[in-house]
C-alpha positions in Angstrom: 10.3 23.3 -7.8 10.6 19.5 -9.1 9.0 18.6 -12.3 8.1 14.9 -14.0 10.2 15.5 -17.5 11.3 13.0 -19.8 9.5 10.8 -22.5 7.1 13.2 -23.4 5.5 13.2 -20.3 3.3 16.2 -19.3 4.9 17.7 -16.4 3.8 17.4 -12.8 5.4 20.1 -10.7 5.6 20.3 -7.0 7.6 22.7 -4.9 9.6 20.6 -2.1 10.9 24.1 -0.5 14.5 23.1 -0.8 14.6 19.6 -0.4 17.5 18.1 -2.0 17.1 15.4 -5.0 19.3 12.4 -3.8 17.9 10.0 -6.7 16.3 10.8 -10.1 15.7 7.3 -11.9 16.0 7.9 -16.0 12.9 7.0 -16.8 11.4 10.3 -15.6 9.0 8.7 -13.4 10.6 8.5 -9.9 12.1 11.3 -7.5 13.7 10.4 -4.0 14.1 13.5 -2.0 15.7 13.9 1.1 14.7 16.4 4.0 16.6 17.3 7.6 14.6 14.6 9.2 12.6 13.0 6.6 12.7 10.8 3.6 9.9 11.5 1.2 9.3 9.7 -2.1 7.7 10.9 -4.9 6.4 8.6 -7.9 5.3 11.0 -10.6 3.5 9.1 -13.5 1.9 10.2 -16.7 -1.3 12.6 -16.9 -0.2 14.2 -13.5 -1.3 11.5 -11.5 0.9 11.9 -8.3 1.3 9.5 -5.6 3.4 10.3 -2.7 4.8 8.1 0.1 6.1 10.3 3.3 8.0 8.8 5.8 9.0 10.5 8.9 12.4 10.3 10.4 12.8 7.1 8.4 15.8 4.3 9.4 17.0 4.1 5.8 20.4 5.1 5.6 21.2 8.0 2.8 23.6 5.5 1.8 21.0 2.9 0.9 18.3 4.6 -0.8 15.0 3.0 -0.9 14.0 2.6 -4.8 10.3 2.6 -5.4 10.2 1.2 -9.1 6.3 2.0 -10.2 4.7 -0.1 -13.5 3.8 2.3 -16.2 0.4 3.2 -15.9 -0.3 1.5 -19.5 0.9 -1.8 -18.3 -0.4 -4.4 -15.8 -0.2 -7.7 -14.4 -1.0 -9.8 -11.9 1.7 -8.7 -9.2 0.5 -5.1 -9.6 -3.4 -6.0 -9.5 -3.4 -8.6 -7.0 -3.5 -7.2 -3.2 -0.2 -8.1 -1.8 0.7 -8.8 1.9 3.8 -9.5 4.3 3.7 -11.4 7.1 6.4 -11.8 9.7 7.4 -14.5 12.1 5.6 -16.9 9.7 7.4 -19.9 9.1 5.1 -21.7 11.6 2.2 -21.3 14.2 -0.4 -18.1 14.0 2.1 -16.6 11.3 2.1 -19.6 8.7 -1.7 -19.8 9.3 -2.4 -16.1 8.7 -0.5 -16.5 5.2 -2.6 -19.7 4.5 -5.7 -17.7 5.2 -4.8 -14.6 3.4 -3.4 -16.5 0.5 -6.8 -18.7 0.2 -8.6 -15.3 -0.4 -6.1 -14.8 -3.3 -3.7 -12.3 -1.9 -0.1 -12.6 -2.9 1.9 -13.4 0.2 5.0 -12.7 1.2 6.2 -15.3 3.9 9.1 -14.3 6.2 11.1 -15.5 8.7 14.7 -15.1 10.2 15.4 -18.6 9.4 15.8 -19.1 5.6 15.3 -23.2 5.6 12.4 -22.9 7.9 10.9 -20.9 5.8 11.3 -22.1 2.4 9.8 -25.5 4.1 6.6 -23.3 5.1 6.4 -22.0 1.6 6.9 -25.5 0.2 3.8 -26.9 2.7 1.6 -23.8 1.4 2.4 -24.9 -2.5 1.5 -28.5 -1.7 -2.0 -27.1 -0.8 -2.3 -25.6 -4.1 -1.4 -22.0 -2.6 1.1 -20.9 -5.2 1.1 -17.1 -4.4 3.0 -17.2 -1.6 6.7 -16.5 -1.9 9.6 -16.3 0.9 12.0 -13.1 1.8 14.3 -13.8 4.8 13.9 -11.0 7.5 15.5 -10.5 10.9 13.3 -7.9 12.6 16.1 -6.9 14.4 18.3 -6.2 11.6 18.2 -2.7 9.7 20.0 -4.2 6.5 17.5 -6.9 6.3 14.5 -5.0 6.8 15.9 -2.8 4.1 16.3 -5.8 1.8 12.9 -6.6 2.4 11.5 -3.0 1.8 13.6 -2.9 -1.4 12.3 -6.5 -2.8 8.5 -5.2 -2.1 8.8 -2.2 -4.4 10.8 -3.5 -7.2 8.9 -6.7 -7.3 5.1 -5.5 -6.3 5.2 -2.0 -6.8 3.3 -1.4 -3.2 1.8 -3.4 -0.4 -1.9 -3.4 0.9 -1.3 -5.6 4.2 1.6 -5.8 6.9 1.3 -8.1 9.6 3.8 -7.8 12.1 3.7 -11.3 14.1 7.0 -12.2 14.8 7.7 -12.3 18.9 9.5 -13.9 21.4 8.9 -14.8 25.2 11.3 -13.3 27.0 12.2 -15.7 29.2 13.4 -19.5 29.8 10.5 -21.6 30.0 9.7 -24.8 32.2 7.1 -25.9 30.4 6.9 -28.9 32.3 5.7 -27.1 35.3 3.3 -24.7 33.4 1.5 -27.7 31.9 1.1 -28.7 35.3 -0.2 -25.5 36.4 -2.3 -25.2 33.3 -4.5 -28.7 34.0 -6.2 -26.4 37.0 -7.5 -24.0 34.3 -11.2 -24.2 32.5 -11.0 -23.1 29.3 -13.4 -20.2 30.1 -10.9 -19.2 33.0 -8.2 -19.3 30.0 -9.8 -16.2 28.3 -8.8 -14.3 31.4 -5.3 -12.6 30.8 -4.4 -12.2 34.7 -5.0 -15.8 35.1 -2.6 -17.0 32.1 0.1 -14.6 33.2 -0.3 -15.9 37.0 0.6 -19.5 35.5 3.2 -18.8 32.8 4.9 -16.8 36.0 5.4 -19.7 37.9 7.4 -21.3 35.2 9.2 -18.8 33.7 12.9 -17.3 34.4 14.1 -13.9 32.8 17.3 -12.5 32.4 18.5 -8.8 31.0 19.8 -10.4 27.8 16.6 -12.4 27.1 14.4 -9.1 28.0 16.3 -7.1 25.9 15.7 -9.6 23.0 12.3 -9.6 23.9 12.0 -6.1 23.6 14.1 -5.5 20.3 11.8 -8.0 18.9 8.6 -7.5 19.8 8.6 -3.4 19.8 11.6 -2.0 17.9 11.3 -5.1 15.6 7.6 -4.5 14.7 8.5 -0.4 14.8 11.4 -0.8 12.7 9.5 -3.0 9.6 6.5 -0.9 9.9 8.0 2.5 9.2 10.3 1.0 6.5 7.4 -0.1 4.8 5.2 2.9 5.2 6.5 4.5 1.5 4.7 0.9 0.0 2.0 1.0 2.2 0.9 4.5 1.4 1.2 3.4 -2.2 -1.9 1.3 -1.9 -5.3 2.3 -2.0 -6.4 -0.2 0.8 -3.5 0.0 3.2 -3.7 -2.3 6.4 -1.2 -2.8 9.3 -2.1 -5.3 11.8 0.0 -5.8 14.9 -0.5 -9.4 16.6 0.0 -8.3 20.4 -1.3 -9.2 23.8 -3.7 -8.1 26.2 -1.1 -8.6 29.3 -0.5 -5.0 29.2 -1.3 -1.3 28.4 1.5 1.8 28.2 -1.4 4.7 27.7 1.0 7.5 26.3 0.9 10.4 23.8 4.0 10.8 22.1 6.1 8.4 20.2 9.6 9.9 21.9 8.2 8.9 25.7 7.2 5.8 24.5 10.9 5.1 23.8 12.1 6.3 26.9 9.7 4.3 28.9 10.8 1.1 27.0 14.4 2.0 27.8 13.8 2.8 31.3 12.3 -0.9 32.0 15.5 -2.5 30.3 17.7 -0.5 32.3 15.5 -1.4 35.4 15.9 -5.4 34.3 19.7 -4.7 34.5 19.6 -3.3 37.8 17.1 -5.6 39.4 14.7 -3.0 40.4 11.7 -4.3 38.2 9.6 -4.6 41.7 10.9 -1.3 43.7 10.3 0.5 40.4 6.4 -0.7 40.4 7.1 -2.7 36.8 5.0 -6.0 36.2 7.1 -8.7 37.5 5.0 -11.4 35.9 6.2 -12.0 32.4 7.6 -8.8 32.3 9.8 -8.3 29.3 6.8 -9.8 27.0 4.4 -7.5 29.1 6.0 -4.2 28.5 7.1 -5.2 24.6 3.4 -5.8 23.9 2.0 -2.8 25.4 4.6 -0.7 23.8 3.5 -2.2 20.8 -0.2 -1.5 21.5 0.6 2.0 22.0 2.5 2.3 19.1 -0.4 1.3 17.0 -2.6 4.2 18.6 -0.2 6.4 18.1 0.7 5.7 14.2 -3.1 5.5 13.5 -3.5 9.0 14.2 -0.5 9.8 12.1 -1.3 7.9 8.9 -5.1 8.5 8.7 -5.4 6.7 5.2 -4.2 3.7 6.7 -6.2 1.1 8.9 -3.8 0.2 11.9 -4.9 -2.1 14.5 -4.1 -4.4 17.1 -5.0 -7.8 18.1 -4.5 -10.4 20.7 -5.5 -13.8 19.2 -5.9 -15.4 22.4 -3.9 -18.4 24.2 -3.0 -20.6 21.3 -1.3 -23.9 21.0 2.0 -22.7 19.4 5.6 -23.6 19.8 5.6 -20.5 22.1 3.4 -21.9 24.5 4.6 -25.6 24.2 0.8 -26.3 22.4 -0.6 -25.7 25.9 -3.1 -23.1 24.5 -6.8 -23.4 24.5 -7.2 -22.2 21.0 -5.8 -23.5 17.6 -3.8 -21.5 15.3 -6.9 -21.7 12.9 -8.7 -19.9 15.3 -5.9 -17.3 16.4 -5.4 -16.5 12.7 -9.2 -15.3 12.4 -8.7 -12.1 14.3 -5.6 -10.8 12.3 -7.1 -11.7 8.6 -10.3 -9.9 9.7 -8.3 -6.8 10.2 -6.4 -7.1 7.4 -9.3 -7.1 5.3 -11.1 -4.4 6.8 -13.2 -2.1 4.6 -12.9 1.0 3.6 -14.0 3.5 6.8 -13.2 0.5 9.0 -12.0 1.2 12.4 -8.0 2.1 13.1 -6.0 2.6 16.3 -7.9 0.1 18.4 -7.1 -2.9 20.1 -9.3 -6.3 19.3 -9.3 -9.4 21.5 -9.7 -12.0 18.9 -12.2 -10.4 16.7 -13.6 -8.1 18.9 -13.0 -4.6 19.4 -11.6 -4.0 23.2 -10.4 -1.4 25.5 -6.1 -0.8 25.7 
């Protein structure tokens, strides 16, 4: 039995069935408890107001406990009343534009990027546009310590997270953009809306190695998964938690269990190493990017079912003019950001576990 004692608070007791208390902060409002394969963050505020964040199989190590610091119920500030968003891979392109549109709508935005210099320059650019409600935090989605640092920053600075946009991603291939640009000229804008047409053209100018494929899968799928799971407790403290995974419509993995999804991704990487993609029936066109994004789409459906209080969706922004496409896309970043921003602002009771093509619900 755990009781929120201290400072004259009215106790709020919950039976955790033998779960071990591994941290108790002295103000009497915060508990961090541990189970066999789970971490539970229990935040107890006065007058029996309890908010529980539950995280299954959390990647945070016990030696680096995630501290949730909730401001007292009697105090408010801009940081706690404003909606707070995290956008990954946001120093340029669609990510930067998503930050711009969120900040323009009054959201406190944490712009993250692996490269600190570029991230700070991006924030400065937004500040010059009179968007002062944007801050930078370094994040490498492939580094567990970097992810933990971001999660700790969010909960200590803002106490909760309302919006997570997983935008960080890489192509997973060496690209001959000159060849692709020549091929692109043969397409009409309406043809560019067809994922198969775009994939065929990209394949003509791409070379994939195992190292690039591994980086692609670790960034696009495992990176998204790691950031999401580390920030689940923060999102569960919001009354309007939203997760938007910026994805692609190039592939689909229809699976029902997370464990099997990881097995499929690992099997793919092994077949890349063995050079047996064609023999095993894997897609050979932009295969690492396709599989990583298909895995992200499947992961979105799985976690949406596990966390019904959150609205979790993925979206293909379209073939956008960014550095990743060497500005050969058909749509601007302003257009590409509209879908993710729309999903970030979904009203209560909105859709969850769906795949969107730009701003319209589609099929996986």
